[in-house]
C-alpha positions as CSV (number, residue, x, y, z in Angstrom):
1,M,77.0,94.2,170.0
2,T,78.3,95.6,173.3
3,T,81.9,96.3,173.9
4,A,81.8,93.6,176.6
5,T,81.7,91.0,173.9
6,P,85.2,90.0,172.7
7,Q,85.7,90.6,169.0
8,P,86.1,86.9,168.0
9,I,82.8,86.0,169.7
10,A,81.1,89.1,168.2
11,R,82.3,88.0,164.7
12,L,81.1,84.4,165.2
13,I,77.6,85.7,166.3
14,Q,77.5,88.0,163.3
15,E,78.3,85.1,160.9
16,L,75.9,82.7,162.5
17,N,73.2,85.3,162.4
18,K,73.5,85.3,158.6
19,L,72.2,81.7,158.4
20,P,68.5,81.2,157.5
21,G,66.2,81.0,160.4
22,V,68.9,82.0,162.9
23,G,68.1,85.3,164.7
24,P,70.4,87.2,167.0
25,K,69.4,85.3,170.2
26,T,69.9,81.9,168.5
27,A,73.2,83.1,167.0
28,Q,74.4,84.0,170.5
29,R,73.3,80.6,171.9
30,L,75.1,78.8,169.1
31,A,78.3,80.9,169.5
32,Y,78.5,80.2,173.2
33,H,77.8,76.5,172.6
34,I,80.7,76.4,170.1
35,I,82.9,78.1,172.7
36,R,82.1,75.3,175.2
37,L,82.9,72.6,172.7
38,P,86.2,70.7,173.2
39,T,88.7,71.9,170.6
40,P,88.7,68.7,168.6
41,E,84.9,69.0,168.1
42,A,85.1,72.6,167.2
43,R,87.8,71.8,164.7
44,A,85.7,69.0,163.2
45,L,82.8,71.4,162.8
46,A,85.0,73.9,161.0
47,E,86.5,71.2,158.8
48,A,83.1,69.9,157.9
49,I,82.0,73.4,156.8
50,L,85.1,73.8,154.7
51,A,84.8,70.3,153.2
52,V,81.2,71.1,152.1
53,K,82.4,74.2,150.3
54,E,85.4,72.6,148.7
55,Q,84.0,69.1,147.8
56,V,80.3,69.6,147.0
57,R,79.3,70.5,143.5
58,L,76.3,70.1,141.2
59,C,75.8,66.9,139.3
60,S,76.1,67.6,135.6
61,L,73.1,65.5,134.9
62,C,70.5,66.2,137.6
63,Q,71.9,69.4,139.0
64,N,71.6,68.0,142.6
65,L,74.3,68.6,145.2
66,A,76.9,65.8,145.0
67,D,80.4,64.9,146.0
68,R,81.0,63.2,142.6
69,D,79.9,63.7,139.1
70,P,77.6,62.1,138.0
71,C,76.0,61.6,141.4
72,A,75.1,58.4,143.1
73,L,71.4,58.6,142.2
74,C,72.1,59.2,138.5
75,T,74.5,56.3,138.3
76,D,72.4,53.8,140.3
77,P,71.4,51.0,137.9
78,R,68.3,50.3,140.0
79,R,66.7,53.6,139.1
80,D,64.0,53.8,136.5
81,T,65.6,56.0,133.7
82,S,62.3,56.4,131.9
83,I,60.8,58.7,134.6
84,L,62.2,62.1,135.5
85,C,60.9,64.1,138.5
86,V,61.5,67.8,138.4
87,V,61.8,69.5,141.8
88,E,62.7,73.0,143.0
89,Q,65.4,72.3,145.5
90,P,67.9,69.6,146.7
91,L,65.9,69.3,149.9
92,D,62.9,68.2,147.8
93,V,65.0,65.2,146.6
94,L,65.8,64.3,150.2
95,A,62.1,64.4,151.1
96,L,61.1,62.2,148.1
97,E,64.0,59.7,148.8
98,R,63.0,59.5,152.5
99,S,59.4,58.6,151.4
100,G,60.7,55.6,149.4
101,V,57.8,55.9,146.9
102,Y,59.8,57.2,143.9
103,K,62.5,55.2,142.1
104,G,63.2,57.3,139.0
105,L,65.6,60.0,138.2
106,Y,65.5,63.7,139.3
107,H,66.2,67.2,137.9
108,V,66.7,70.1,140.4
109,L,65.8,73.6,139.2
110,H,67.3,75.4,142.2
111,G,64.3,77.7,142.6
112,A,61.0,78.7,141.1
113,L,60.0,81.5,138.7
114,S,59.3,84.6,140.7
115,P,59.1,87.9,138.6
116,L,58.7,89.9,141.8
117,E,62.0,88.7,143.1
118,G,63.6,89.0,139.7
119,I,63.9,85.2,139.2
120,G,63.3,84.3,135.5
121,P,63.8,81.1,133.5
122,E,67.5,81.9,132.9
123,D,68.1,81.8,136.6
124,L,66.9,78.2,136.9
125,K,68.4,75.0,135.6
126,I,65.8,74.8,132.8
127,R,68.2,74.9,129.9
128,E,70.0,71.9,131.4
129,L,66.7,70.1,131.7
130,L,65.9,70.7,128.0
131,E,69.4,69.6,127.0
132,R,69.0,66.5,129.1
133,L,65.7,65.5,127.5
134,K,66.9,65.9,123.9
135,D,68.5,62.5,123.4
136,S,67.2,60.6,126.5
137,R,65.0,57.6,127.1
138,V,62.7,59.6,129.4
139,Q,59.0,58.9,128.7
140,E,57.5,60.8,131.6
141,V,58.3,64.0,133.4
142,I,56.8,64.5,136.8
143,L,56.5,68.2,137.7
144,A,56.9,68.2,141.5
145,T,57.2,71.9,142.1
146,N,55.7,73.3,145.3
147,P,52.0,74.2,145.5
148,T,52.7,77.9,145.7
149,L,52.0,80.6,143.2
150,E,55.7,80.5,142.1
151,G,55.7,76.7,141.9
152,E,52.5,76.6,139.9
153,A,53.8,79.3,137.5
154,T,57.0,77.2,137.1
155,A,55.0,74.0,136.4
156,M,52.9,75.8,133.8
157,Y,56.0,77.3,132.1
158,L,57.7,73.9,132.0
159,H,54.6,72.2,130.7
160,R,54.5,74.7,127.7
161,L,58.2,74.1,127.0
162,L,58.0,70.3,127.3
163,A,54.7,69.6,125.6
164,P,56.2,69.8,122.0
165,L,58.7,67.0,122.9
166,G,56.0,64.4,123.0
167,I,56.9,63.3,126.5
168,R,54.1,62.4,129.0
169,I,53.9,65.3,131.5
170,T,52.3,64.7,134.9
171,R,51.9,66.8,138.1
172,L,52.0,65.5,141.6
173,A,48.4,65.3,143.0
174,R,47.4,68.0,145.3
175,G,44.8,68.0,148.0
176,L,44.0,67.7,151.7
177,P,46.8,66.2,153.8
178,I,46.1,63.3,156.1
179,G,44.8,64.7,159.4
180,A,43.7,68.0,158.0
181,E,40.1,69.4,158.4
182,V,38.2,70.7,155.4
183,E,37.1,73.8,157.2
184,Y,40.7,75.0,157.6
185,A,41.8,74.3,154.0
186,D,42.4,77.2,151.7
187,A,40.5,77.5,148.3
188,L,43.4,76.3,146.2
189,T,43.9,73.2,148.3
190,L,40.2,72.4,148.1
191,Q,40.2,73.0,144.3
192,R,43.2,70.6,143.9
193,A,41.5,68.0,146.2
194,F,38.4,68.0,144.0
195,E,40.4,67.9,140.8
196,G,42.5,64.9,142.1
197,R,39.5,63.0,143.5
198,Q,39.6,59.2,142.8
199,V,37.0,56.5,142.4
200,M,36.5,54.5,145.6
201,G,36.1,50.8,145.4
């Protein structure tokens, strides 16, 4: 940072640059946008950031981000309590809820197994999942981890752990997305597409 940049601006740029996907140029643009905001709007932004840090916690049941415990999804009487969908991140819950196709409960792992990054089972919310399934009415667990090497490894690990419980374990179907062309699909996607093929008619 050049000496021409006042220290408060330099500090703001430095902090914004720590956000995922925000490079130095984007951090500068954001900082100067914040400077141009009217004071009430800048204060509202700062208060929103503090409120998130102070009020958001993990739901003790599903481990999703929530402002109350248990969260709104876990306490919704319209949800199907016999199905539990296991996802990697809170953003996965948002994506599934946006789709409107799933009406059961969730469990958020907060990551996936990745030995190369030093992420093992003890770093994920797996113990909480096992504890939750002990005395529950869950009849099916849907493993909705990402179709990556880490996601697949996590699904396989969970399958081995959950199989002795006698609960039906399913995996989200994988395959070619709508609008994709076969020639550009990778081998794993094509393999999943063949495995998940369905009878027409």
